[in-house]
C-alpha positions, 0 to 999 in steps of 0.5 A, a space after each residue: 499500499 502507498 502512502 495513506 494519509 489522514 486529514 480533517 475534512 473541509 466543506 469542499 469534501 462533503 460531496 466526496 464523503 457523501 458519495 463514499 457513504 453511498 457506495 458503502 451503503 450500496 455495497 452493504 445492501 447488495 452483498 448483505 441485505 443490510 439497510 441501515 444506511 438507507 437512506 444515505 446520510 444527507 449531504 447537509 448533515 455532513 456539512 454540519 458535521 464538518 462545522 461542529 465535529 471532527 470529520 476526517 478523510 482518508 487519502 491513499 495517494 491523494 485519492 479519498 478512500 474513506 472517512 469517519 467522524 469523531 466527536 466528544 459528544 455522546 449519544 443517548 445510548 451512553 449513560 456514564 461519564 467516562 472521558 470517551 471519543 465517539 466514532 461514527 461514519 467509518 467507511 472505506 470505499 468498496 474497491 479499497 476494501 481488504 487492504 487494511 485501511 479500516 484497521 489503519 483508520 482505527 489505529 489512527 483513531 486510537 492514537 488520537 484518543 490517547 494523545 487527547 487523554 481519552 479513556 475509551 473509543 466508542 461507537 454503536 454498530 448495527 447488530 446485523 453487521 456481522 462482518 463489521 462486528 468481527 472486524 472491531 472484535 479483532 481489534 479488541 473492541 468489546 460489546 458492552 450493551 445494546 440499544 434500540 434506534 427508531 428502525 433497528 438495534 445497535 451494539 455498543 462497543 468500546 475499547 480502553 485506550 
């Protein structure tokens, strides 16, 4: 793999991030019947996130191949007061899947969490996303509970950093 870089997204990246999420949504539906990213996260929400959270793009040789969002604002799923960073919308476009980019993203996120003195990296994952759950478990993330959304059930996962 050539040089993989991470940078904060700008508003000009919003359309590409939206397209990446759409490609991933289509793949999850076509290959696994998963519908939790349908409809695709709206572009105006992506722009709002770029303004209010830490949205990152992942570039391989200058091409955006993935993205993720980090926030220190917990959702209602998390009831404790641990100092945690919350991950959402981690996506690597399908044609770059299987190259270790997702793992490298998680390593980067964990390193950032350590530098910023967070205790945990946390996120929720659709309970029917078996491959995604296995991916996180291989990286030593633990399921500590579950929560219901309006449309489906998510697992709450975390790792102490």
